[in-house]
C-alpha angles and dihedrals in degrees: 000000000000094000090116113170115234112219121196133189125229091281095050095257114145115248125212136188110284097022122137120235137184125221112242094194135035108253132198113225112232115237091017143078093236129112118197108219125230110261094032110150115228116195132197099016120190123217120232132203089264112080090211097057139061130191121226146152120246122175091346093308124116106229137179112217130193112241090227088073099052138067127199119252 
Protein backbone atom coordinates (compact mmCIF):
# COMPACT_ATOMS: atom_id res chain seq x y z
CA UNK A 1 0.00 0.00 0.00
CA UNK A 2 1.59 3.24 -1.16
CA UNK A 3 -1.43 5.31 -0.12
CA UNK A 4 0.67 7.17 2.44
CA UNK A 5 -1.13 10.17 3.89
CA UNK A 6 0.82 13.42 3.67
CA UNK A 7 0.39 15.50 6.82
CA UNK A 8 1.29 19.21 6.79
CA UNK A 9 1.57 21.81 9.55
CA UNK A 10 0.02 25.29 9.50
CA UNK A 11 2.85 26.58 7.26
CA UNK A 12 2.60 23.72 4.75
CA UNK A 13 5.71 21.83 5.96
CA UNK A 14 5.42 18.05 5.82
CA UNK A 15 5.26 16.31 9.21
CA UNK A 16 6.65 12.85 9.97
CA UNK A 17 6.45 10.46 12.93
CA UNK A 18 8.83 11.60 15.65
CA UNK A 19 8.96 15.26 14.62
CA UNK A 20 8.79 18.08 17.16
CA UNK A 21 6.19 20.82 16.75
CA UNK A 22 5.26 24.05 18.53
CA UNK A 23 1.73 25.24 19.28
CA UNK A 24 0.90 28.49 17.48
CA UNK A 25 -2.23 29.15 19.56
CA UNK A 26 -3.27 28.52 23.17
CA UNK A 27 -5.77 25.64 23.24
CA UNK A 28 -8.26 24.47 25.88
CA UNK A 29 -8.27 20.70 26.39
CA UNK A 30 -11.75 19.20 26.06
CA UNK A 31 -12.81 17.26 29.14
CA UNK A 32 -10.15 18.82 31.32
CA UNK A 33 -9.27 22.00 33.13
CA UNK A 34 -6.01 22.38 31.22
CA UNK A 35 -5.02 25.03 28.70
CA UNK A 36 -2.03 24.34 26.45
CA UNK A 37 -0.10 27.58 26.06
CA UNK A 38 1.05 29.05 22.77
CA UNK A 39 4.71 28.18 22.17
CA UNK A 40 4.52 24.79 23.94
CA UNK A 41 7.01 22.36 22.42
CA UNK A 42 5.56 18.94 21.58
CA UNK A 43 8.11 16.18 20.93
CA UNK A 44 7.79 12.82 19.22
CA UNK A 45 4.45 13.30 17.47
CA UNK A 46 2.67 10.35 15.86
CA UNK A 47 0.70 10.63 12.63
CA UNK A 48 -2.88 9.37 12.45
CA UNK A 49 -5.03 8.21 9.53
CA UNK A 50 -6.49 11.73 9.38
CA UNK A 51 -4.18 14.21 7.57
CA UNK A 52 -5.55 17.05 9.75
CA UNK A 53 -4.70 15.43 13.12
CA UNK A 54 -1.59 14.30 15.02
CA UNK A 55 -1.34 12.25 18.21
CA UNK A 56 1.06 13.28 20.99
CA UNK A 57 1.74 13.30 24.73
CA UNK A 58 1.74 16.56 26.67
CA UNK A 59 2.18 16.68 30.45
CA UNK A 60 1.49 12.93 30.66
CA UNK A 61 -1.78 13.17 28.70
CA UNK A 62 -2.33 11.57 25.32
CA UNK A 63 -3.85 14.26 23.10
CA UNK A 64 -4.91 14.61 19.47
CA UNK A 65 -4.10 18.02 17.98
CA UNK A 66 -5.28 19.62 14.76
CA UNK A 67 -2.37 20.31 12.42
CA UNK A 68 -3.72 23.84 11.81
CA UNK A 69 -2.52 24.78 15.33
CA UNK A 70 1.08 23.54 15.09
CA UNK A 71 4.26 24.42 13.24
CA UNK A 72 7.28 22.19 12.67
CA UNK A 73 10.47 22.92 14.64
